[in-house]
Backbone as CSV, one residue per row, in Angstrom:
resi,resn,N_x,N_y,N_z,CA_x,CA_y,CA_z,C_x,C_y,C_z
1,UNK,22.028,-10.357,4.803,20.604,-10.615,4.950,19.803,-9.318,5.077
2,UNK,20.367,-8.357,5.803,19.633,-7.103,5.974,19.474,-6.372,4.651
3,UNK,20.468,-6.455,3.794,20.377,-5.803,2.484,19.266,-6.433,1.654
4,UNK,19.180,-7.749,1.678,18.115,-8.443,0.944,16.751,-8.036,1.489
5,UNK,16.628,-8.001,2.808,15.364,-7.599,3.431,15.021,-6.156,3.090
6,UNK,16.028,-5.293,3.041,15.808,-3.882,2.718,15.286,-3.738,1.283
7,UNK,15.895,-4.469,0.363,15.452,-4.431,-1.036,14.023,-4.973,-1.137
8,UNK,13.745,-6.072,-0.445,12.398,-6.643,-0.461,11.379,-5.669,0.129
9,UNK,11.777,-4.920,1.154,10.884,-3.941,1.769,10.510,-2.833,0.796
10,UNK,11.391,-2.549,-0.139,11.110,-1.538,-1.164,10.299,-2.142,-2.307
11,UNK,10.671,-3.345,-2.721,10.054,-3.965,-3.898,8.635,-4.466,-3.630
12,UNK,8.405,-5.082,-2.491,7.095,-5.679,-2.212,5.934,-4.689,-2.380
13,UNK,6.008,-3.496,-1.816,4.885,-2.562,-2.006,4.700,-2.098,-3.454
14,UNK,5.730,-2.261,-4.285,5.609,-1.846,-5.683,4.582,-2.688,-6.439
15,UNK,4.201,-3.844,-5.880,3.171,-4.676,-6.506,1.807,-3.997,-6.470
16,UNK,1.692,-2.906,-5.733,0.444,-2.138,-5.745,0.274,-1.372,-7.058
17,UNK,1.369,-1.083,-7.727,1.311,-0.291,-8.965,0.519,-1.020,-10.059
18,UNK,0.760,-2.322,-10.316,-0.073,-2.996,-11.322,-1.563,-3.000,-10.969
19,UNK,-1.877,-3.077,-9.686,-3.272,-3.020,-9.262,-3.874,-1.665,-9.615
20,UNK,-3.156,-0.614,-9.325,-3.619,0.739,-9.644,-3.801,0.882,-11.158
21,UNK,-2.817,0.403,-11.920,-2.883,0.517,-13.380,-4.061,-0.278,-13.957
22,UNK,-4.337,-1.461,-13.385,-5.462,-2.268,-13.856,-6.790,-1.550,-13.609
23,UNK,-6.912,-0.924,-12.451,-8.142,-0.182,-12.142,-8.314,0.970,-13.124
24,UNK,-7.240,1.699,-13.372,-7.301,2.842,-14.299,-7.633,2.373,-15.710
25,UNK,-6.993,1.290,-16.148,-7.219,0.778,-17.500,-8.668,0.339,-17.692
26,UNK,-9.231,-0.343,-16.697,-10.612,-0.815,-16.789,-11.626,0.255,-16.428
27,UNK,-11.140,1.336,-15.813,-12.003,2.427,-15.352,-13.059,1.932,-14.364
28,UNK,-12.666,0.941,-13.551,-13.598,0.377,-12.573,-12.826,-0.273,-11.433
29,UNK,-13.375,-0.151,-10.230,-12.810,-0.845,-9.068,-13.887,-1.685,-8.390
30,UNK,-14.909,-2.033,-9.156,-16.045,-2.774,-8.591,-15.663,-4.148,-8.058
31,UNK,-14.592,-4.756,-8.577,-14.199,-6.092,-8.133,-13.350,-6.069,-6.868
32,UNK,-13.079,-4.890,-6.346,-12.253,-4.753,-5.144,-13.150,-4.291,-3.992
33,UNK,-13.125,-5.038,-2.922,-13.958,-4.729,-1.771,-13.471,-3.451,-1.065
34,UNK,-14.381,-2.529,-0.877,-14.038,-1.300,-0.148,-13.702,-1.635,1.300
35,UNK,-14.391,-2.608,1.872,-14.090,-3.018,3.250,-12.657,-3.549,3.353
36,UNK,-12.248,-4.330,2.380,-10.883,-4.872,2.382,-9.855,-3.743,2.258
37,UNK,-10.064,-2.863,1.279,-9.120,-1.761,1.040,-8.997,-0.878,2.272
38,UNK,-10.113,-0.473,2.839,-10.069,0.410,4.000,-9.571,-0.316,5.248
39,UNK,-9.848,-1.616,5.352,-9.341,-2.398,6.479,-7.830,-2.524,6.450
40,UNK,-7.286,-2.846,5.295,-5.823,-2.955,5.157,-5.180,-1.598,5.394
41,UNK,-5.751,-0.556,4.808,-5.192,0.789,4.960,-5.221,1.250,6.414
42,UNK,-6.302,0.940,7.116,-6.395,1.284,8.537,-5.312,0.573,9.338
43,UNK,-5.075,-0.684,9.027,-4.005,-1.423,9.715,-2.646,-0.788,9.452
44,UNK,-2.395,-0.386,8.202,-1.125,0.296,7.900,-1.000,1.592,8.694
45,UNK,-2.105,2.334,8.786,-2.080,3.577,9.562,-1.792,3.319,11.039
46,UNK,-2.381,2.258,11.580,-2.169,1.943,12.991,-0.750,1.435,13.268
47,UNK,-0.130,0.799,12.284,1.254,0.326,12.446,2.281,1.434,12.209
48,UNK,1.897,2.459,11.483,2.833,3.501,11.073,3.586,4.186,12.219
49,UNK,2.934,4.580,13.303,3.685,5.256,14.363,4.845,4.415,14.914
50,UNK,4.617,3.120,15.076,5.689,2.248,15.543,6.812,2.169,14.514
51,UNK,6.439,2.097,13.251,7.449,2.006,12.194,8.278,3.282,12.095
52,UNK,7.639,4.425,12.234,8.367,5.694,12.138,9.392,5.846,13.256
53,UNK,9.104,5.277,14.409,10.019,5.376,15.557,11.030,4.232,15.622
54,UNK,10.842,3.232,14.795,11.679,2.040,14.856,13.123,2.334,14.432
55,UNK,14.061,1.649,15.078,15.466,1.759,14.673,15.781,0.772,13.549
56,UNK,14.852,-0.144,13.275,15.035,-1.126,12.210,14.712,-0.481,10.861
57,UNK,15.714,-0.269,10.006,15.458,0.420,8.735,14.552,-0.373,7.795
58,UNK,14.604,-1.694,7.864,13.753,-2.512,6.995,12.284,-2.291,7.331
59,UNK,11.943,-2.359,8.592,10.569,-2.149,9.041,10.099,-0.738,8.700
60,UNK,10.964,0.238,8.914,10.596,1.636,8.642,10.341,1.851,7.151
61,UNK,11.266,1.394,6.305,11.130,1.593,4.857,9.913,0.846,4.314
62,UNK,9.727,-0.403,4.769,8.576,-1.186,4.311,7.277,-0.466,4.645
63,UNK,7.165,0.032,5.854,5.947,0.708,6.261,5.720,1.999,5.494
64,UNK,6.753,2.770,5.297,6.620,4.034,4.558,6.192,3.762,3.120
65,UNK,6.876,2.815,2.472,6.533,2.468,1.086,5.096,1.940,1.001
66,UNK,4.752,1.059,1.907,3.421,0.471,1.898,2.352,1.524,2.152
67,UNK,2.595,2.402,3.085,1.624,3.445,3.394,1.404,4.360,2.193
68,UNK,2.468,4.760,1.542,2.356,5.649,0.375,1.624,4.955,-0.773
69,UNK,2.097,3.759,-1.136,1.521,3.091,-2.296,0.115,2.557,-2.032
70,UNK,-0.148,2.087,-0.819,-1.499,1.609,-0.559,-2.476,2.774,-0.414
71,UNK,-1.996,3.925,0.011,-2.843,5.120,0.008,-3.245,5.443,-1.435
72,UNK,-2.316,5.270,-2.360,-2.628,5.475,-3.785,-3.679,4.466,-4.252
73,UNK,-3.589,3.234,-3.778,-4.599,2.220,-4.114,-5.961,2.654,-3.586
74,UNK,-6.003,3.079,-2.329,-7.277,3.501,-1.720,-7.886,4.652,-2.507
75,UNK,-7.088,5.639,-2.821,-7.586,6.796,-3.573,-8.110,6.357,-4.937
76,UNK,-7.359,5.504,-5.622,-7.768,5.023,-6.952,-9.066,4.227,-6.857
77,UNK,-9.158,3.335,-5.887,-10.382,2.542,-5.709,-11.568,3.466,-5.449
78,UNK,-11.410,4.446,-4.594,-12.516,5.348,-4.280,-12.912,6.221,-5.465
79,UNK,-11.934,6.692,-6.214,-12.237,7.517,-7.398,-13.011,6.708,-8.422
80,UNK,-12.539,5.506,-8.715,-13.177,4.707,-9.743,-14.432,3.987,-9.252
81,UNK,-14.670,3.982,-7.965,-15.911,3.407,-7.448,-17.053,4.391,-7.667
82,UNK,-16.786,5.687,-7.587,-17.835,6.701,-7.715,-18.297,6.881,-9.153
83,UNK,-17.494,6.441,-10.106,-17.855,6.662,-11.513,-18.960,5.768,-11.948
């Protein structure tokens, strides 16, 4: 079960990649709420310290992957919002 959870912890955040690609392809992030993006990202940031110290590898990996990939979403949304 832990192996399945570990794989899911890696795969789930990868769903951010199609979102990033769609924004880049359309050259617009107008349909994505900045409040939503920054709210989710803030929550990930607030959870991160606990995840970094956790002995649970699934929680740690999920948080690290999510933080990295959702940071990419935030950056992409902000870049394409200014255009």
